[in-house]
C-alpha positions as CSV (number, residue, x, y, z in Angstrom):
1,X,0.4,0.3,-0.4
2,X,2.8,2.1,1.0
3,X,4.7,1.7,-2.5
4,X,1.2,2.5,-4.2
5,X,0.5,6.2,-2.0
6,X,4.5,6.8,-3.3
7,X,4.0,6.2,-7.1
8,X,0.5,8.1,-7.1
9,X,2.3,10.9,-4.9
10,X,4.8,11.1,-7.7
11,X,3.1,11.0,-10.9
12,X,1.0,13.9,-8.9
13,X,3.5,15.6,-8.4
14,X,4.8,15.6,-12.4
15,X,1.2,16.0,-13.2
16,X,1.3,19.7,-11.7
17,X,4.3,20.4,-13.2
18,X,3.6,19.3,-16.6
19,X,0.0,21.4,-16.2
20,X,2.7,23.9,-14.6
21,X,4.0,24.9,-17.8
22,X,1.8,24.5,-20.2
23,X,0.1,27.3,-18.4
24,X,-0.3,30.2,-20.1
25,X,2.4,32.1,-18.0
26,X,0.9,35.7,-18.8
27,X,2.2,39.0,-20.4
28,X,4.6,38.3,-24.0
29,X,6.2,35.0,-24.2
30,X,8.0,36.0,-27.6
31,X,11.2,37.5,-27.2
32,X,12.2,40.8,-28.8
33,X,14.3,39.0,-32.0
34,X,17.7,41.1,-32.0
35,X,17.2,44.2,-29.8
36,X,19.0,45.7,-26.7
37,X,17.6,44.0,-23.1
38,X,16.5,40.8,-25.2
39,X,17.1,37.3,-23.0
40,X,17.0,34.4,-24.9
41,X,19.7,32.4,-25.3
42,X,22.2,31.0,-22.3
43,X,23.4,33.3,-19.4
44,X,25.5,31.9,-16.7
45,X,24.4,33.4,-13.1
46,X,26.4,33.2,-9.8
47,X,23.2,33.8,-7.5
48,X,24.0,35.1,-3.6
49,X,21.1,33.6,-1.6
50,X,20.3,34.3,2.2
51,X,18.0,33.3,4.5
52,X,14.2,35.0,4.2
53,X,13.5,35.6,7.8
54,X,17.6,36.5,9.2
55,X,19.1,38.0,5.8
56,X,22.3,35.6,7.2
57,X,24.3,34.5,4.0
58,X,24.1,30.8,2.2
59,X,27.1,29.5,0.5
60,X,27.1,31.2,-3.2
61,X,26.7,28.7,-6.3
62,X,26.8,29.3,-10.1
63,X,23.8,28.6,-12.7
64,X,23.4,28.2,-16.1
65,X,20.2,29.3,-17.7
66,X,19.7,29.2,-21.4
67,X,15.7,30.8,-22.3
68,X,14.1,29.1,-25.8
69,X,12.3,31.4,-27.9
70,X,8.8,31.2,-27.1
71,X,8.5,31.3,-23.3
72,X,10.9,27.7,-22.1
73,X,13.8,27.8,-19.5
74,X,16.1,25.3,-18.8
75,X,18.3,25.9,-15.9
76,X,21.6,23.7,-14.5
77,X,22.3,24.5,-11.1
78,X,26.3,24.2,-8.9
79,X,25.4,24.6,-5.9
80,X,27.2,22.4,-2.9
81,X,24.2,22.4,-0.9
82,X,22.5,19.4,-3.2
83,X,24.9,16.2,-2.8
84,X,25.2,14.0,-6.2
85,X,22.9,13.2,-8.0
86,X,20.1,14.8,-5.4
87,X,18.4,17.7,-7.4
88,X,17.7,17.2,-11.3
89,X,17.4,19.7,-14.5
90,X,15.4,22.7,-14.2
91,X,13.0,23.3,-16.8
92,X,10.3,26.2,-16.6
93,X,8.9,29.2,-18.0
94,X,9.6,32.9,-19.3
95,X,7.5,36.3,-20.2
96,X,8.7,39.3,-21.0
97,X,7.3,42.1,-18.9
98,X,7.9,45.6,-19.6
99,X,11.5,47.3,-21.2
100,X,14.1,45.3,-20.1
101,X,12.2,43.5,-17.5
102,X,11.9,39.6,-17.2
103,X,9.5,37.1,-15.2
104,X,10.8,33.4,-15.0
105,X,9.5,30.6,-12.6
106,X,11.3,27.0,-12.9
107,X,11.0,24.3,-11.1
108,X,13.2,20.7,-10.2
109,X,12.6,17.9,-8.2
110,X,14.8,16.5,-5.4
111,X,15.0,13.2,-5.3
112,X,15.6,12.1,-1.8
113,X,16.4,13.3,1.6
114,X,19.8,14.5,3.4
115,X,21.4,15.0,6.2
116,X,22.2,19.0,7.0
117,X,24.4,20.4,3.6
118,X,23.8,23.8,4.4
119,X,23.3,24.9,7.8
120,X,20.3,25.2,9.7
121,X,18.5,23.4,5.9
122,X,17.6,20.6,5.4
123,X,16.4,19.1,1.7
124,X,14.0,16.8,2.2
125,X,12.2,15.1,-1.1
126,X,10.2,16.9,-3.1
127,X,10.2,20.3,-5.4
128,X,11.8,23.7,-5.6
129,X,10.6,26.4,-7.4
130,X,11.7,29.2,-8.2
131,X,11.2,32.6,-8.8
132,X,13.1,35.2,-10.7
133,X,12.8,39.1,-11.7
134,X,15.2,39.8,-14.3
135,X,16.3,43.5,-15.3
136,X,18.3,42.6,-19.0
137,X,20.9,45.1,-19.8
138,X,23.2,44.4,-22.9
139,X,25.1,41.0,-22.5
140,X,24.3,41.6,-18.7
141,X,21.8,40.9,-16.1
142,X,20.3,41.3,-12.2
143,X,18.1,39.8,-10.7
144,X,16.3,39.2,-7.4
145,X,15.0,36.2,-6.4
146,X,12.7,33.3,-4.3
147,X,13.1,29.6,-3.7
148,X,10.5,27.3,-2.3
149,X,10.9,24.0,-1.4
150,X,7.7,21.7,-1.2
151,X,7.8,18.1,0.1
152,X,6.5,15.5,-2.2
153,X,2.4,16.1,-0.7
154,X,3.3,20.4,-1.0
155,X,3.5,21.4,1.9
156,X,5.8,24.0,2.2
157,X,9.1,23.3,3.8
158,X,12.3,26.4,3.7
159,X,12.2,29.4,1.2
160,X,15.1,31.2,0.8
161,X,16.6,34.9,-1.5
162,X,19.2,35.7,-3.3
163,X,20.4,38.0,-5.9
164,X,22.0,37.2,-8.6
165,X,24.0,38.7,-11.9
166,X,24.3,37.1,-14.7
167,X,26.2,37.8,-17.9
168,X,25.6,35.9,-21.2
169,X,27.4,33.0,-22.8
170,X,29.0,33.7,-26.6
171,X,30.6,31.5,-28.5
172,X,34.0,31.3,-28.6
173,X,35.3,33.6,-30.9
174,X,38.5,32.9,-33.1
175,X,42.2,34.8,-32.4
176,X,44.1,33.6,-35.9
């Protein structure tokens, strides 16, 4: 019976993620082609998280984010707080809000519980939902972010806040 409940819970989490990704996110999800302040492409981002309640810093980490035309995104994170294989790649959506501003939301699964890896913070199996507000200036970006952690039943476990800076990942140039 317990195995059947786990399978059902996992299926519900997957279905919620799929529905979230295919719902209209609002605003204009089509990027402005070849204009200053555009978001599509891949970005290297340095994230500086904090405990939202106390302001205490949490170790910084790097993220690669790819924004596709049409409003989808893929994220890979390099945070020491997660054990190898503990967190999946993040998938989500983005939209243009106004000017050079964008809003994103994505989720990643946390596949297993771990002992404390960051003092005062313990990861549980479930989902991490990230929401970022991005301001683009040429090939640079500034970001205000929040992250919510939910258990497999959808209960909110923790919230973190962060500021971040990003640089557009460009093709290498030949120097011949």
